[in-house]
N, C-alpha and C positions, 0 to 999 in steps of 0.2 A: 554508374558502372554496373555491368552485368553481374548477377548473383549466380554462383555455381552451387547448385544443390547437390549435396553428397548423401550417400546411403548412410543413415544414422546407425549408431551402434546400439543394438537392442539387447542390452545386458552385457555382463562382463565376459561371458564365455562364447558369445555369438561372433563368428568370423565372417559370415556372409549372409545375405538375405536374397530371396527369390522375388522378383517383381511379378506379382500375379495379375495386376490389372492397372492400366493407365486410365485415370479419370479425365485427362485433358489430352489435347493434341497440339502439335506445333501451330503457333499463331493465336492460340487462345489467350485471353486476358485473365489474370489471376490476382488474388490478394494474398497477403501473407498467410491467411488462415485457410486458403483453399486446399482441400485434400487433393494433392496432385497424383498420388498413386497409392496402391495397396501392396504391401510386401508381407512375406511370411518366412519364418525360419522353420527348423524342424520342430520347434516348440509351439509357436502361435502365430497369429496374423496381426498386422499393425497398419495404421494409416500414416502417410507421410505428408505433412503440410508443405506448401511452397516456400514459406519462410521469407518471401519478398514479394512486393507488388510489381506487376509489369506484364510483359508478354512472354509466353513460352517460346523461346527462340529455337531450342533444340532439345529433343529427347535422345539421350545417349545410349539407351539400351531398350530392348523390347520385352514384352510380356513373356515370362518364362525364363528370362536370363537370371543366372545366379551371380550376384554382384558382391564383391568384397565390401565390407563396411568401410566407410570413409572414402569410397571411390565416387567420382562424379557420376550423377545419373541424369541431370538436366541443367540447362542454362536458361535463366530468366533475366530479361533486361528490357531495353527500350526497343520498340518496333523499328526495324532497319539496322539495328546495331549488329556488328560482326561478332557472332558467337564464337567463331574459331579463334579470333584474337583474344577474346576474354578467357577462353579456355587455355590458350597458350600462356597468358600472363599468370593464370592460376598454377600451371605446371611449373613455371619458373620459381614461384614462391614455395613450391612443395619441398624444396631442399632445406627450408628452415623448419624449426619445430614449434609446436604450439602447446599451450597448457590446457590439458583436458581434465576437468574435475573427475575424480574417481568416485564410483558409486559405493554407497555404504554396504558393508557385508555383515551378516549375523556373526556373533562371536563363535569362534571355532568352526565356522562354516566349511572351510575348505583346507584348514591347516591341521595336520596330525598333532596329537597332544604333546609330542616331544619337540615340536618346532615352535619358535616364537617369531613374531613379526612386528615391525614398527610401522603402522599405517601412516601415510602422509595425506595432507589435504589435496595435494595436486601431484600429478605425474607428468613428466615431460615425454611426450611421445611424438615420433616423427610422423608426418603425413605419409601414408603408404605410397610407394612409387609404382603402383599398379598401372598398367596401360589403360588408356581411355577406351572404353568399349566401342567397337565399331557398330554403328546403328544398322548397317547392312549385313553384318556377319550373321550366319555363315554362308551367305549367298551374295554374289555380285549383282549390281542393279540390272545389268543387261540380261543376266540369267533369270533374275526374278521376273522381268518383263516378258521374256519369252515363255517362261513356264505359265505365267498368268494368261497370256494370249492363247496358248495351246491347252489350257486347263489340265496341266500335268501336275500330279501330286508330288511335292518336293520330298516327302518322306520315303519315296521310292528311289531316290538318287543318292549316290555316294560321291561326295565332292573330290575332285582331283587337284584343287588349288591348294595354296599354302594353308596349313592348319586344317585341312579337310574342307576348305571353302568350296561351295558349288559355283562353278563358272559356266559361261555360255556353252562351251563345247560339251560339257556334261549333259546339258539339256538336249543339245542337238543329237548326241549319241543315243540318248534314251528315246528320243522321238523316232529315230530310224528303226528301232526295234518294235515300236508300237504300230499297229495297222493304221491306215488312213481313216480318219473319222469325219463324219459330217458335222456341221456346226451344232446341230441339235444334240448329237451324241457327245460332243465335247462339253456341252452345257450340263450334261448329266453328272459330270464329275466322277464317273466310274473309274475303277482301277484295274478291272479285268475285262477283256474283250475277246470275241472270237477272232480267228486269224483272218477271216474275210467276211464281208457283209453283203447285204442285198442292195446297197446303194450304187450310184453311178461309179463305174470303174472298180467295183468291189469294195467301195468304202463302207465302213461299219456305221449303220444308222442307229437312231434311238430305239427303233423296234428290235434291231438285232441284239442290243444290250438287254432289253427287257426279256427277250426270248431266252438269251443265254442265262440270265439270272434265274428264270423259272426252272431251268434244268439243273442249275448248280446251287439251288437253294440250300440243300443239305450241307454244302461245303462253304456256306457264307462265313466269313471271318471278320470280326470287328477288331481293329487295331487301336489300342489306347496307349499313347505315349506315357512312359513313366517319368513324371516330373513333379516339381513342388515337394511337399512334405513326404509324399509317397516315395520319391526317388531318394531323398536323404535317409529316410528310414531303411530303405532297401540297401543303400550303401553301408550304413552303420551296422545293420544286421550281418551283412557279409563280412565286414571288417571284424566284427566281434567273433564270428566263427573261425575266420582265417587266422587270427592273431592270438587266439587263446586256446588252451587245452580244456575243453568243456566236458564235464563228467556229471551225470545226474544220479541222485539217490532218491528212492521212493519209500515212503512210510505212511502210516495212518495212526490217528490218535482217537481215543474214545471221545465222542461228542455229546455224551449224556449231560455233563455239567454245562457245556456251552449252550445247549438247547434249553436247559432248565433256567439258566441265568437270563438268556434272551427272552424267554417266555415271561419270567417274573418282571423284567424291566418294561415289557410292553403293557403290563397291567399295574404300573406304579400310580401313585396318587397324583392329583393335579399339580401339587407343589413340586414333586420330584420330576414330573414331566416338564415343567418349566425350566428345570435345571438341565434338560437335555437327555435324561436317562432313558426316556421312552423311545428315543431315536437311535440308540446304540444298536448296532448290528453285529452279527457273528463275525463279519470281516473286521470291524473295529476291535473286537475282542482278540482276534488273531494278531492284528497290528500291535496291540498292547502287549501281548505275550512275547512277540518278537523283540519289541523294544526293551523288555526286561531280561531276556535270555542273552541277547547279543553281547552286552558288556561282560558276561562271564566267559565269552569266547572271542576275545578281541581280534584274533586272526581272521574271523569271519567278517568283521566290520572294517574292511580294508580296501585299498586301491593298489593295483599294479601299474606303475608308470615306468616304462623302460625296464631297467634292471633294479628298480627300487620298489619296495613294498611299504606303503604308508598305512599304519593302523591308526584308528581314530578313537578317542575317548568317548566322544558323544555320538549318539546314533541319529543320523539324518536319514529318515526312513522314506523311501520313495514308494508310492502306491500307483500302479499302472491304471490308466483310465482310458476307456474306449470312447472316442469322439467322432463326429462326422468327418473331421479332417484326418483322422488316423490316431494311432496310439500316442498318448502323452503320459509323462511320468512325473507328476508334481511331487514336491518334497516336503515332508513334515519335519521341520527343523527341531533339533534337540528332543526327539521323541522320548528318549529315556528319562527326561525330566518332566514330562507332561503326564497328567492324570488321564484316566480312561475317557472321561468326558471331554477333556481338551483334545485328545487325539481324535475322538469321534467328530468333534466340531470342526477341527482343522481339516480332516480328511474330506468332509462334506463340502467345506468352503472351496477347497482346491479343486475338487471334482467338478463343482458347479462352474468355477471360473474356466476350467478347460472346456467344458461343454458349450459355454456361451462365448468363448473366444476372448475373455478379458484377463486370462492368466498372464502374469508378468514373466519375462524370460528368466529372471533370477529365482523364481519359484519353481523352475523346472531344471535346476542344476545344483550340483553340490551334494548329491545323495551319496551315502556310504553303503547302503544295502537296499534292495528292491523286493517288494512283494507284489505278485500279480495273481489275480483271482479269476479263475474260469469256472468255479463251482456252480455259479448261478446258471450256467449254460449246460449243465449236466456232464461236464468233463470230469472223469475220475482221476486221471493223471496225465501229465504231458511233460515236455522237455522245454522249460523256459530258457531263453537265450540271454546270456549275461548282458547287463547294462554297463558296458565297459566305461571306465577302467575298474569297476567294482569287481570284487573277488567272488561274490556269490549272489544268487537270486533265488527267492522262494516262490514256488508255484503252489497255489491253493486249489484243490479240487472239490468236488461235491461231497455231500454227506450221504453215505449209504450203509445199509445194514450188513454187519459182518458177524460170523460165528465167534463166540467167546467160550472158552472151556468153563464148564459149570464148577463152581467152587463149593457147591453144597447148599448155597442159599437159594438157588433157583432150581427147582426140581424139573428135570427134563429126561425123557426116556433115552435120548441119545447122548446125554452127558454134556451138551452145549446149549447155550442160549444166544440170542442175537441182540446186538447193541449197535446204535448208530456210531459210525466212525467218519472222521473227516480226513481226506487224503492230502498228502504233501509231496511235492517234487522239488528237491533242492539241487540246483545246478551250481557247481563250483568251478573255478579256474584251477586245474590241477597243477599249474605252474606255481601257484601260491599255496594251495591247501591240499593236503593228502586226504585220501578217502576215509581213513579211520577217525581223524579229528573232526571231519565234516559229519560223519555218522554220529559221533558223540553229541555234536550240537543238535542234530536233527532229533536224536533220542531225547535230549533234555527239553527240546521244544515240545515234543509230543507229550511228555510227562507233564509239562506246565499247562498245556491245553487241556489235558484230561482232568487236571485238578485246577482249573482256572479260578475256582472259588477261593482256593488257598492263595493263589498268586495275587488275587485282588486284595486279600487281607494283609499281605506283606507290604503293599504300597503305602 
């Protein structure tokens, strides 16, 4: 019997995955271990094995499709077997429920301290009744063949069929607006043409396209579709701004002690270096300070979900990481219970996993507060966007010299001296937090950073 391969669930919070690349085609022979395709979420990329031995009878979606988890993506069976019959049988069975083992969660990972839960070993979940993806969507086969024959770019056409599907008449209408081309001109795959050309009957030739391009070089435009992780990030950033009342406060703290401690840790003994002290960065010290100040202001360590505000006892601290695939935000669990060395080690482990693509989906969810640092790029201040549903996010800027009023210990003709200061930008959801309480948190954080040496002795 044919095997229906479904989109696997990549973590508890992942609802869909994007198929980035098919490694097989219909008719290929595979084993259970064959990597049939690669998928990605807004978090990370993964490989999907075939799970069964046989022939790839049908691929049910195309590269770039965003497919809900547990939806069919391929049919694998015996050569000559009817894949539609097998898929139909699977759809009939979809009315029943199956037992799906739940994935383990860290203690207090996503529950506020005032809530209690009784985890079970299994959860009965219905198989989603999502429609089977149309492998030809969003264009009909006849329209696809005509567009291919005429070398017409599909991204220039708006479909008039059901659900925006491109049909043959859409291609015909677009071709009527395009000048007649020679075969060589079609092969160029250009999207802009002169209205008439030098070819027979005024047809546009390859030479006409080259000439037009040379005159229009300054107006050349490159179109890049927004898809994959970039599209999901784009949608989430828009959602964050459109559904929350974001308000940013800026402040700075003396970085004298930060730099002194960082410098002393770089010159520690070999024994202390083996403990990880020599690898501690200024960003690690900031993460440590945030983890210690947040519990004093529980309204900052919160989520807004609908009309409910959830405050958390423990700090699950997210630290934004720039990767080749885009922004990722891994989470340091229970940061308020970790030492400076432990926070530093976990931050580096997670950042490395994000960079090389091995980070797990559950390591990228469940945060209660986020820190994003652009200081290494020379940014003094900025407006970080909330990592919804969190109520606040802290942006860290660069260290710069700022004038400080002379208290008499530093003699200066102008009555001031200069000290290094680190800049902070705190964005809050004004639906949850008012400006004054947020300012008190930011002030407390600046004081803690300025005397980070004392904060470390309290731990």
